[in-house]
Structure formats: structure tokens, C-alpha cells
N, C-alpha and C positions, 0 to 999 in steps of 0.2 A: 137394657144391661142387667147381666147375672153377675152376683158378686160370689166367688165362691171362696171364703175364709181357709187360712191357712189352718192343718188338723180339724176340719169340718166338712167332709167332704159332700158332693152333691151326689146322690142316688136317685138312681130315672132305671126302672124295671130292672133292676139286681146290677147295675152298669154301675161302677163308683168314679168319679172323676173328683181327682187330687190335683193339687198344686204343688208340683213335685220340687220347684227351686223359682229361682226369680234373679235376675241380673240387670245392671245397668252399663247400658253401651254407649261412652261418649262419642257425638260426631262433633267434628271441626269444622267451621265455618273462615273459609278465607279467601282474601281479596289479591289474586293474584295478575299483576299489571292489569288490575281494572275487571277480570274475571272472577265472580265469584265462583266459587267452589267447595264443594264439602265432602270431607275425606272423616273415613274412623282409624283408628289403628292400623297400623300395616298396609293402608290403601297409598297407593302411591299416584303421583301428577307426573306425568308425563309429555311437554308439549317445547316446539320450537328448540330439542336440543337441550331444554331445562328438564331434569328430573330430581324431585325430591318424595321420600317417602316418612309420615307419621309413623315416631318410633315408640314413642312411649306418651302417656297421660298421666298426671299426677294432682290428686285434688289440692294439693298443698308444697311448693317447693320453697323450701326455705322459710315457710310462712308469710310470702307472696302470695299467697293464693292460687288456684289454678294454672296449670303449664303444661305444653305441649311438647317435646323432645324430636325436633324434625332431622332428618338426616339427608346428606345432599351430595354432588359431587363436589370438588373443587378444583379443575384441572385435572380431572382421574381420579385424585385424591376422596375417598370420604372421610364427611366431617359431620358432625350435627352443633344444634344450636337450639336455645330453649326461646318459644315464645310464652309470654306471659301474659294473662289475663285482663290483671289489676294493676299489670306497671305500664304506664302508659309510651314511655321510651324502649321496653322489650316488646312492645305487641307489632312492632313493624322494622322491617330489615331487608335490606338491599343485598342479593346473595347473586353471583353471577351477573349481574347487571338487570336481576329482575326481583322487583318490589314487591315484597309479602306481607301480607297485613294480617293480623288474627283479629276476625271481627266478632264471633261469638263460640263459645263451648255449650253446649246441650249435652244433657242426658236422656238417651234414650231408656226405657223399662221394657223390660220383656219378661212372660212369663214360662213355664215349662209344664206341660201337665201332664198327668198319667192318669190312664183309663185302664181300669181293670174290672174284672167279674169272675167273683166268687164262687160257683154253684157248690162246690161241697165245703161252703163253713159250717154247715150243720155237720156234718161227718165229724170235721176236727172239733167241734164243741161236745157232742156225743161221747167222743174218746177221751177229752178233757175229764170229762166228769165220771167216767167209768173208772179214769186212772188215781181221781181223789178220792171214789170211794174205797175202791182196793188200797190206797196208802192208810186211810180211816181205819180200816176192817185190820191190816197191817200192823199199825202201831199201837192203836187204840183197844185191841180186842184179843185177848189171849186165848188159845185153844186150852181146852182143859175137860178130861172123862173122867167121873164120877161112878161107881160101880156100887151099889148096894146090893147086896145076897142074905136073907132069912135063912138063919141056922136054927140049930136046935138049943141053942142055949143066948140068941138073940140076933143081929145084924153083925154082919160082916162087911165093913165100909174100907172103900180102897180109891184113890185116884192118882191121875196123872196131869202132869202141865207141860208145856213143849217152853212155855215163857214164863215169866215173870214170877217165880217161882215163890218168892216169900210171901207175896200178898194170896198165892194161891193157900201156900199152909195155914196160913190165918182164916183163910173162908173155909177149908176142910175142918180145923179145929172147930171151929163154929159148929159147922154141918153134921158133923160127928157127935158134938154133946146135945144136939137138938135129936138126932135118931136114938143115942143112947135113953134118952129121955122116954122113947114111944115103949110103952110095954110090948112085949113080944105076942 
């Protein structure tokens, strides 16, 4: 038996198996006039003119424990009644001359699996890395140009910055001071 935990997919040859969902589905064992019948919610029982349907299941009905609501026809009129597993006098009833007894409630578990294959996942990761690099360049580096030209009486220094002009101005002043200290 293989266990596939939630949030830890099974991977085999590039195919991923995830647990996508799980659920409990209750089933109800009734004794109907000596016949053992197992029904689930919305299942119907129809035999010898007696018809009933399991309508609803609750894990706790007014703090009396698990219970099942059953719908039936009483002289053509729809009616409902509760069968409670933990209350002996409410486990068995006679309806339209038919004796019904709730013997057991079982909860069956099932899981839903999702199977996927992602051949292009490396393309996505590469695009993500390029996007991060672009964002880093855009926000943390600023574009600047510094022009230096030797003239007759010394150097001519000029500069342009597209962003962060205050920091560029400080840097430009330091550079200008260093260049003016260089002999022609």
C-alpha cells in the first residue's frame, strides 16, 4: 500500500499525483421487517407498496448522537421521522405496518486524486528568474552618464542621471573633486 500525504505529492517519471480532496460518506444499515438493507443519503427503498428515502444525516441531533432522517408516504402524504443511533426507543419504529430498525451507521472514507504533468515548469521558473533580475535592475540600479573632456585649461566634466538625482549629484561632486586634483 502506498501513502500519498497531503501537500507532499507522489512524483514518478514527471507525473505528479496529489490528494485533491477527501470526504466521508455515511451508510445506514436498517432492518426492515427482518430484511437487512444498507442505504446512503438520497437512496430509496421500495418494496411491497412501502417506500422510504434516507433524506438527511447528522452527526449529532440535539446532543443525542448520530441520527438519520427518513422520508415516507403516509396515505399519500409525505412525512419525515428521525432514527437516533444512541437512543434505543428512537432506533425502531413501525410505519404503515412495516417495522424499521436502525442497526448501524458507518462512515466510509474516499479520496479524490489529481494527476498532472508539467513539462513546461522550467520555462516558468526561467521567466520568473528573468523577471526578478529585471526588477532588481529597474529598482536598485540607476542609469547615469558622465562625460569628461580634456580642455586647454583643464578638464570639462558633465553628467546626466535618469533617476536618484540627489545621490548622483553627491557622487558627481566627489568625482569632480578628484578630477580637478589631476594635473593637466
